[in-house]
C-alpha positions in Angstrom: 67.0 36.9 -0.3 69.5 34.1 -1.0 69.6 31.2 1.5 72.7 29.3 2.3 72.7 25.5 1.9 72.5 25.1 5.7 69.5 27.4 6.0 67.7 25.6 3.2 68.2 22.2 4.9 67.0 23.7 8.2 63.8 25.0 6.6 63.1 21.6 5.0 63.6 19.8 8.3 61.3 22.2 10.1 58.7 22.0 7.3 58.8 18.2 7.5 58.3 18.2 11.2 55.4 20.6 10.9 53.8 18.4 8.2 54.1 15.3 10.3 52.6 17.1 13.3 49.7 18.4 11.3 49.0 15.0 9.8 49.0 13.5 13.3 46.6 16.1 14.5 44.2 15.5 11.5 44.3 11.7 12.0 43.6 12.0 15.7 40.7 14.4 15.4 37.3 12.7 15.0 35.4 13.4 11.7 33.1 16.4 11.8 29.4 15.6 12.0 27.3 16.0 8.8 24.8 18.7 9.8 21.4 18.7 8.1 20.4 21.7 6.1 18.6 24.3 8.3 15.2 25.7 7.6 15.1 28.3 4.9 14.8 31.9 6.0 11.5 32.1 4.1 9.2 30.0 1.9 7.9 33.2 0.2 9.8 32.8 -3.1 8.6 29.2 -3.5 5.0 30.1 -2.5 4.9 33.0 -4.9 6.3 30.9 -7.8 4.1 27.8 -7.2 0.8 29.1 -6.0 -0.5 30.2 -9.5 -0.5 26.5 -10.6 -2.4 25.3 -7.6 -6.2 25.4 -8.0 -9.3 25.2 -5.9 -11.8 22.6 -7.1 -15.5 22.9 -6.4 -17.8 20.1 -7.3 -21.6 19.6 -7.1 -24.1 16.8 -7.5 -27.8 16.5 -7.3 -29.1 14.3 -4.5 -32.8 13.3 -4.5 -34.6 12.1 -1.4 -34.7 8.7 -2.9 -30.9 8.5 -2.6 -31.2 8.4 1.2 -31.0 5.1 3.1 -34.4 4.7 4.8 -34.7 2.1 7.6 -37.7 -0.2 7.8 -40.1 0.1 10.7 -42.2 -3.0 11.7 -46.0 -2.4 11.1 -46.8 -3.0 14.8 -44.3 -0.3 16.0 -45.9 2.6 17.9 -43.6 4.9 15.8 -45.1 3.7 12.6 -47.5 6.7 12.2 -44.6 9.2 12.7 -42.5 7.2 10.2 -45.1 7.3 7.5 -45.4 11.0 8.0 -41.7 11.3 7.6 -41.8 9.3 4.4 -44.5 11.6 3.0 -42.4 14.6 3.7 -39.4 13.0 2.0 -41.4 12.3 -1.1 -42.5 15.9 -1.3 -39.0 17.2 -1.0 -37.2 18.5 -4.1 -33.8 17.2 -5.2 -31.0 19.2 -3.6 -27.6 20.2 -5.1 -24.7 19.4 -2.7 -21.4 21.1 -3.1 -17.9 20.1 -1.9 -14.4 21.7 -2.2 -10.9 20.3 -2.8 -7.6 21.2 -4.3 -5.6 20.3 -7.4 -2.7 21.5 -9.5 -1.9 22.0 -13.2 0.9 19.8 -14.7 0.6 20.9 -18.3 0.0 24.5 -19.7 -2.6 23.1 -22.0 -4.9 22.3 -19.1 -4.1 19.0 -17.4 -5.1 19.1 -13.7 -4.4 16.5 -11.0 -6.5 15.9 -7.9 -7.9 13.1 -5.8 -10.5 10.8 -7.1 -12.6 11.2 -3.9 -12.7 15.0 -4.5 -14.6 14.6 -7.8 -16.3 11.2 -7.4 -20.0 11.3 -8.2 -19.9 15.0 -9.3 -21.9 16.2 -12.2 -20.3 19.6 -12.3 -16.6 20.4 -11.7 -15.1 23.9 -11.7 -11.4 24.9 -11.3 -10.5 28.3 -9.8 -7.1 29.9 -10.1 -5.4 32.4 -7.8 -6.2 35.3 -10.1 -9.9 34.5 -9.8 -10.3 32.8 -13.2 -12.8 29.9 -13.0 -13.0 27.2 -15.7 -15.2 24.2 -16.1 -13.4 20.9 -16.0 -14.1 17.5 -17.5 -12.8 14.1 -16.2 -10.1 12.6 -18.3 -10.0 9.5 -16.1 -9.8 8.3 -12.6 -8.1 5.6 -10.6 -9.9 4.8 -7.3 -7.2 2.3 -6.3 -4.7 5.1 -5.9 -7.2 7.9 -5.4 -6.0 9.9 -8.4 -8.1 11.8 -10.9 -7.0 13.6 -14.1 -9.1 16.6 -15.2 -9.0 18.7 -18.4 -9.7 22.4 -18.6 -9.8 24.6 -21.7 -8.2 28.1 -21.7 -7.5 30.7 -24.3 -4.0 31.1 -22.9 -1.3 28.9 -21.5 -1.8 28.0 -17.9 0.8 28.2 -15.1 2.0 24.7 -14.2 4.3 22.7 -12.0 6.5 19.7 -12.6 6.1 16.2 -11.1 9.3 15.5 -9.3 11.0 12.2 -8.2 9.6 11.1 -4.8 12.2 8.3 -4.6 14.7 11.0 -3.8 12.8 12.3 -0.8 14.3 11.5 2.6 12.9 11.5 6.0 13.6 15.0 7.5 13.4 16.9 4.1 11.5 20.1 4.1 8.2 20.1 2.2 5.4 22.6 1.7 1.7 22.0 1.0 -0.5 24.4 -0.9 -4.2 24.0 -1.1 -7.8 25.0 -0.3 -8.4 24.0 3.4 -11.9 24.6 4.6 -12.5 26.6 1.4 -10.0 29.3 2.3 -8.0 28.9 -0.9 -4.3 29.6 -1.5 -3.1 28.4 1.9 0.6 27.5 2.3 1.9 25.2 5.1 5.3 23.9 5.7 6.8 20.8 7.5 9.1 17.9 6.9 8.8 14.4 5.5 8.0 12.4 8.7 8.1 8.9 7.1 8.2 7.1 3.8 6.5 4.0 2.4 3.6 4.3 4.9 0.9 1.6 4.7 -2.4 3.1 6.0 -4.5 0.2 4.7 -6.2 2.3 2.1 -5.6 -0.3 -0.7 -3.2 -2.7 -2.3 -0.9 0.0 -3.5 -0.3 2.0 -0.3 3.1 3.7 -0.3 2.3 7.1 1.2 4.6 9.9 2.2 3.8 11.0 5.7 4.3 14.7 6.6 3.7 17.0 9.5 2.9 20.0 7.2 -0.6 21.0 8.1 -3.2 19.2 5.9 -6.9 19.8 6.5 -10.2 19.1 4.8 -10.1 20.8 1.4 -6.3 20.1 1.0 -7.2 16.8 -0.6 -5.8 16.7 -4.2 -3.3 19.5 -3.6 0.4 19.2 -4.2 3.2 18.5 -1.7 6.4 20.3 -2.9 10.1 19.8 -2.3 12.4 22.7 -1.9 13.1 22.7 -5.6 9.5 23.5 -6.3 8.7 20.0 -7.7 5.7 18.0 -6.7 6.7 14.9 -4.7 3.2 13.9 -3.6 -0.6 14.5 -3.9 -2.1 15.2 -0.4 -4.8 12.6 0.2 -5.5 11.7 3.8 -5.0 12.7 7.4 -5.3 10.9 10.7 -7.1 13.0 13.3 -9.6 12.4 16.0 -11.1 15.8 15.5 -11.0 16.1 11.7 -8.4 18.9 11.8 -4.7 18.6 11.3 -2.7 17.1 14.2 0.5 16.8 12.1 -0.1 13.4 10.5 -0.9 13.8 6.9 -0.3 11.5 3.9 0.4 12.1 0.2 0.5 9.7 -2.7 4.1 9.8 -4.0 4.8 10.8 -7.5 6.4 7.4 -8.1 2.8 6.1 -8.0 1.1 9.1 -9.6 3.3 9.4 -12.7 2.4 6.0 -14.3 -1.3 6.4 -13.4 -1.5 9.8 -15.0 0.4 8.6 -18.1 -1.9 5.7 -18.6 -5.0 7.8 -18.1 -3.8 10.4 -20.7 -3.0 7.6 -23.1 -5.8 5.1 -22.7 -8.4 7.0 -20.6 -8.0 4.3 -17.9 -5.3 2.5 -15.9 -3.9 -0.8 -17.1 -2.1 -2.7 -14.5 0.1 -5.8 -14.7 -1.0 -9.1 -13.4 0.7 -12.5 -12.9 -2.1 -14.6 -11.4 -1.0 -15.3 -7.8 -2.4 -15.0 -4.3 0.2 -13.8 -1.8 0.7 -13.4 1.9 3.3 -11.9 4.2 6.5 -13.8 5.2 6.5 -13.6 9.0 9.7 -14.3 11.0 8.2 -17.7 11.9 7.5 -18.6 8.3 11.0 -17.4 7.2 12.5 -19.6 9.9 10.5 -22.7 9.0 11.5 -22.2 5.3 15.2 -21.6 6.1 14.9 -18.3 4.4 16.9 -16.3 7.1 15.5 -12.8 7.7 11.8 -12.4 6.8 11.5 -10.9 3.4 9.7 -11.3 0.1 6.1 -12.3 -0.7 4.9 -15.9 -0.1 2.9 -17.5 -2.9 -0.3 -18.8 -1.4 -2.0 -19.7 -4.6 -1.5 -19.8 -8.4 -4.3 -19.1 -10.9 -4.8 -22.0 -13.3 -3.6 -21.0 -16.8 -2.2 -17.6 -15.5 1.2 -16.2 -16.2 2.7 -17.5 -13.0 1.6 -21.1 -13.6 3.0 -20.9 -17.2 6.3 -19.6 -15.8 6.6 -22.5 -13.4 5.9 -20.6 -10.2 4.5 -22.8 -7.4 2.5 -22.4 -4.3 5.0 -22.1 -1.4 7.6 -20.1 -3.4 8.8 -16.9 -2.0 9.3 -14.0 -4.5 12.5 -12.2 -3.6 12.7 -9.9 -6.6 10.5 -8.9 -9.6 11.9 -7.2 -12.7 15.1 -6.6 -10.8 13.2 -4.8 -8.0 13.8 -6.2 -4.5 10.7 -7.3 -2.7 11.3 -6.5 0.9 7.7 -7.1 2.1 4.5 -8.6 0.7 2.9 -5.2 -0.2 5.8 -4.4 -2.5 4.9 -7.1 -5.0 1.4 -5.9 -6.1 2.8 -2.4 -6.7 5.8 -3.5 -8.9 3.7 -6.0 -10.8 1.0 -3.3 -11.4 3.7 -1.0 -12.8 5.2 -3.6 -15.1 4.5 -3.2 -18.8 1.7 -5.5 -20.0 3.1 -8.2 -22.3 6.7 -7.7 -21.2 8.9 -10.6 -20.1 10.6 -10.0 -16.8 12.7 -12.0 -14.4 11.3 -13.3 -11.1 13.7 -14.4 -8.4 12.3 -17.1 -6.2 13.2 -19.0 -3.0 12.2 -22.6 -3.1 13.3 -25.5 -0.9 16.4 -23.8 0.3 17.5 -22.7 -3.2 17.3 -19.4 -5.1 16.2 -19.7 -8.7 15.0 -17.4 -11.5 12.0 -17.7 -13.7 10.9 -15.6 -16.7 7.2 -14.5 -16.7 5.1 -12.7 -19.3 3.1 -9.9 -17.5 -0.7 -10.1 -18.1 -3.3 -7.4 -17.6 -5.2 -7.2 -14.3 -9.0 -7.5 -14.6 -10.9 -5.8 -11.8 -12.6 -8.9 -10.4 -12.6 -9.2 -6.6 -12.7 -12.7 -5.1 -15.7 -13.2 -2.8 -14.9 -14.5 0.7 -16.0 -18.1 1.4 -18.1 -18.6 4.4 -17.4 -21.8 6.3 -20.1 -23.2 8.6 -19.2 -24.2 12.1 -19.0 -27.7 13.3 -22.2 -29.6 14.1 -23.1 -33.0 15.3 -20.8 -35.5 16.9 -17.1 -35.1 17.1 -14.9 -37.8 15.7 -12.0 -39.5 17.6 -9.6 -36.7 18.6 -6.0 -36.2 17.6 -4.7 -33.0 19.1 -1.6 -31.4 17.7 -0.4 -27.9 18.5 -3.8 -27.0 19.8 -5.6 -28.3 16.7 -8.2 -31.1 16.9 -7.8 -33.1 13.7 -10.0 -35.5 11.8 -9.8 -37.5 8.6 -11.7 -36.1 5.7 -14.8 -38.1 4.8 -18.1 -37.4 3.0 -19.8 -36.4 6.2 -17.2 -34.0 7.3 -16.8 -32.5 3.9 -20.5 -31.7 3.8 -20.6 -30.5 7.3 -17.6 -28.1 7.0 -18.1 -27.2 3.3 -14.8 -28.7 2.1 -14.7 -29.0 -1.7 -14.2 -32.5 -3.1 -10.9 -31.8 -4.8 -9.2 -30.6 -1.6 -7.0 -33.3 0.1 -5.5 -33.2 3.6 -6.5 -33.4 7.2 -9.5 -31.5 8.6 -9.3 -29.1 11.6 -12.5 -29.8 13.6 -11.7 -27.6 16.6 -9.1 -25.2 17.8 -7.9 -24.6 21.4 -8.8 -20.9 22.0 -5.7 -20.4 24.2 -3.3 -21.9 21.6 -0.9 -20.1 19.3 -3.0 -21.6 16.4 -6.0 -19.6 17.6 -3.9 -16.4 17.8 -2.8 -17.0 14.2 -6.5 -17.1 13.1 -6.7 -20.8 12.4 -10.3 -22.0 12.7 -12.4 -25.1 12.4 -13.2 -26.0 8.8 -9.7 -25.4 7.5 -7.8 -28.3 5.9 -4.1 -29.0 6.5 -2.7 -29.8 3.1 1.0 -29.8 4.0 3.1 -29.9 7.1 6.8 -28.7 6.7 6.2 -28.8 2.9 5.2 -32.5 3.0 1.7 -33.6 2.0 -0.5 -35.2 4.7 -3.7 -37.3 4.5 -4.3 -38.4 8.1 -4.0 -36.9 11.6 -1.3 -39.5 12.3 0.9 -38.1 9.5 0.5 -34.6 10.9 1.5 -35.8 14.4 4.5 -37.7 13.0 5.9 -34.8 11.0 5.5 -32.4 13.9 7.4 -34.8 16.2 10.1 -35.3 13.7 10.5 -31.5 13.3 10.8 -31.1 17.1 13.4 -33.9 17.3 15.4 -32.1 14.5 15.6 -29.0 16.7 13.2 -26.9 14.7 11.5 -24.0 16.5 8.6 -23.6 14.1 6.7 -25.8 11.6 5.0 -24.5 8.5 1.4 -25.5 7.7 -0.2 -25.1 4.3 -3.9 -24.6 4.9 -6.9 -24.6 2.6 -10.2 -22.8 3.3 -12.9 -23.1 0.6 -10.1 -23.9 -1.8 -8.1 -20.8 -1.0 -4.6 -21.5 0.2 -2.6 -19.8 2.9 0.5 -20.6 5.0 0.9 -20.4 8.8 4.0 -21.0 10.9 3.4 -22.3 14.4 5.9 -22.5 17.2 6.6 -26.1 18.2 5.6 -26.9 21.7 2.8 -24.3 21.6 
């Protein structure tokens, strides 16, 4: 049909009006909400595909009566005769073989199995059982108690079913996950849930970074895999919180971001090799951040530097705040040990620091962590007469002299002002400050007398500060505490 010029102009006009109207409607409508993906109709396909690579792990070890902790009974006790009879019975008992069960999964068709260290710890016999009933003896390739990961080897005449380690960094709170394992020895059990939380610290060690899930995890699930909906492992189920010992929907898995480097090092070296920079660190509380002028609390505060260590050679000082390490942001103190441990030994990395109101960068050569734990230092309580008192912020202060050094166990090389007593109702007591600690610095200024401490605190109050930062030494170990002024 041929349109006249007038009809064409009319259609263009009406089309333009309609377009303007439609645009106005689209602009005025609110954006549609982004709905989360719903639950799958079934987990059957995933369970069928993944279960052959998940194994039951049975371990056993021989315990002799001598392995039992026997309490001592005083000779004059009326129970002594019964106790001696009990000891005679124990000596006559034969050693017993104790068995335990756990879970694991194959990550290599040639027979590499991942589980928890606590599943196989102390075992002298380990067996791996597959869903088809095949049972194979396993040997330990290596363990890492710090992350509770163990790597086993099994030998088979055929290639074994296996699963892939995925990227736990892509997991989000609310994502669907499934756990497959051997709860209570039942074997091949599948449970489903969601990621309840990420980066959980359950105080299991220095490298806590757990995935929390409400997928049912029970005794025997330890060492089993936590899968995403692509069928990749995002975590190794390791712990639960439960008053009854059964699942209450709070389970924890070691993320694959932690597992991967541990497994790689065990397979390469037979052990883990972690990075080390030679520092002691503590948390940056809001009060410490305020006293340093840092802004929001973040990073890790350097509380001590090992003499001759990588940090000292790099020019890192006590009182610095580490904001980033190897281009990884340090949001909290517990982030630093993990990223340092994962750094390649011998590599040179950048460390971003906050010092005296400025941000600076230092280069550091990563050393190797040696497993030597520092022993706590016991500080004796005060005894004898109390010197003339100077009380600041609930702290009773005294000048260091030979008598006080000996009485409180203060090393000769430690300068500062001694805390001889602490008001139990003060903020200082709430922060754990106790007699025997030495104030080395106040507001990043060295002090050598109670009068200097009092003077600096007063000057900080006059300057309108809300907190003051104390650098304390206890047995030569340094820590920082921020106290509210006027407390």
